[in-house]
C-alpha positions in Angstrom: 58.5 -20.2 69.7 60.7 -17.2 69.0 60.4 -14.3 66.7 63.4 -12.8 65.0 63.4 -9.1 64.6 66.3 -6.7 64.3 66.9 -4.1 67.1 65.3 -1.3 65.1 62.1 -3.0 64.0 58.9 -1.0 64.3 57.6 -3.3 67.0 60.6 -2.6 69.2 60.0 1.2 68.9 56.4 0.8 69.9 54.8 1.3 66.5 52.5 -1.4 65.1 54.1 -3.9 62.8 52.6 -3.4 59.3 54.8 -5.5 57.0 57.0 -8.6 57.5 58.5 -11.4 55.5 58.8 -15.1 56.1 61.6 -16.9 54.3 61.1 -20.6 54.0 63.6 -23.3 53.4 66.6 -25.3 54.6 70.2 -24.2 54.3 71.1 -27.9 53.8 68.9 -28.8 50.8 70.3 -27.2 47.6 68.1 -24.5 46.2 65.9 -24.6 49.3 68.7 -22.6 50.9 67.5 -19.5 49.1 65.0 -18.7 51.8 67.5 -18.4 54.7 69.9 -16.5 52.3 67.2 -14.0 51.5 66.2 -13.7 55.2 69.7 -12.6 56.1 69.8 -9.9 53.4 66.3 -8.6 54.3 67.3 -8.3 57.9 70.5 -6.4 56.9 68.3 -4.0 54.9 66.2 -3.4 58.0 63.2 -5.5 57.2 61.3 -7.6 59.7 61.6 -11.3 59.2 59.3 -13.7 61.1 60.8 -17.0 62.1 58.4 -19.9 62.0 61.2 -22.4 63.0 60.2 -24.6 60.0 56.6 -24.9 61.2 54.2 -22.5 59.4 51.4 -22.9 61.9 53.6 -20.9 64.3 53.0 -17.9 62.1 49.3 -17.6 63.0 50.0 -15.5 66.1 53.0 -13.7 64.5 51.2 -12.4 61.4 47.9 -11.5 63.0 47.2 -7.8 62.2 49.8 -7.4 59.5 49.0 -5.4 56.4 51.5 -7.2 54.2 53.3 -10.5 54.4 55.9 -11.4 51.8 56.6 -15.2 51.6 60.0 -16.0 50.1 60.8 -19.6 49.0 62.2 -21.8 46.3 59.5 -23.2 44.2 59.0 -26.0 41.7 56.9 -25.5 38.6 57.6 -26.0 34.9 59.6 -22.8 34.6 63.4 -22.7 34.0 65.6 -22.7 37.1 66.2 -19.1 38.3 62.9 -17.8 37.1 61.4 -15.3 39.6 57.7 -15.8 40.4 55.4 -13.3 42.0 51.9 -14.3 43.2 49.5 -12.0 44.9 47.4 -14.2 47.1 45.1 -11.4 48.4 41.8 -13.0 49.0 42.6 -16.4 47.5 44.6 -19.5 48.2 48.3 -19.7 47.3 48.9 -21.2 43.9 49.5 -24.9 44.4 51.3 -25.1 41.0 54.2 -23.2 42.4 55.2 -26.2 44.5 55.4 -24.6 47.9 55.9 -28.0 49.4 56.5 -28.6 53.1 57.9 -31.5 55.0 55.5 -30.7 57.9 51.9 -31.7 58.4 50.8 -28.2 57.3 52.6 -26.0 54.8 52.5 -22.2 54.4 49.5 -22.4 52.0 47.5 -24.4 54.6 48.5 -22.1 57.4 47.4 -19.1 55.4 44.0 -20.6 54.8 43.6 -21.5 58.4 44.5 -18.0 59.4 41.9 -16.6 57.0 39.3 -19.0 58.4 40.1 -17.7 61.9 40.2 -14.1 60.8 43.9 -13.9 61.7 45.6 -13.6 58.3 47.5 -10.6 56.8 45.4 -8.4 54.6 47.9 -8.8 51.7 50.0 -11.8 51.0 52.6 -11.9 48.2 54.8 -14.9 47.3 58.1 -14.1 45.8 59.8 -17.3 44.7 62.6 -18.5 42.6 62.4 -21.6 40.5 64.7 -24.2 41.9 66.4 -27.2 40.3 68.3 -28.9 43.1 66.8 -29.9 46.4 68.9 -32.8 47.6 70.3 -33.1 51.1 73.8 -31.6 51.3 73.6 -30.0 47.8 74.6 -26.4 47.2 72.4 -23.9 45.5 72.3 -24.2 41.7 74.1 -21.6 39.6 70.7 -20.3 38.3 69.4 -19.7 41.8 72.6 -18.1 43.0 72.4 -15.8 39.9 68.8 -14.8 40.8 69.4 -14.2 44.5 69.9 -10.4 44.4 66.8 -10.0 42.1 64.8 -12.1 44.5 65.9 -9.9 47.5 65.1 -6.7 45.5 61.6 -8.1 44.6 60.9 -9.0 48.3 62.0 -5.5 49.5 59.9 -3.9 46.8 56.8 -5.8 48.0 57.6 -4.9 51.7 57.9 -1.2 50.8 54.9 -1.0 48.5 52.3 1.4 49.9 48.7 0.3 49.2 45.6 2.2 49.9 42.9 0.2 51.7 39.9 -0.7 49.6 37.1 1.8 50.3 34.3 0.3 48.4 30.9 0.0 50.0 31.1 -3.8 50.6 
């Protein structure tokens, strides 16, 4: 297992890692290539991107103790291609209707629920996805997803930079 961080990540400087992104997808499957494309742009902007090597269960150790995890992926729902989705999964399961499918035994939604059951999930999880249209092997990203790419990057960066105050209720 390896973790991809840039040379200036907070962990490298000794500060605790508070936010990170995980960008899912395959560069060889049409609109599913949006995850790796966003990962490169987030790293260039100085964000920390966790690498799960296409196996979300590897994230259980990597995201333990994070305040915020932003999941970036192409999704399938009934929305038009290129539609940007934002789902705050704080305290609840990831929305299955977004079609965060995986070719592995356990997808990101299952890994998150396992992490929660073990007390090792990020405090805040936000999915930022783009509606895909083309997922075939060897296909390129559809024009609608290419057009939405920079908006998706900006949405992910906004979530990573969002300052949230911890809940201080008496529960």
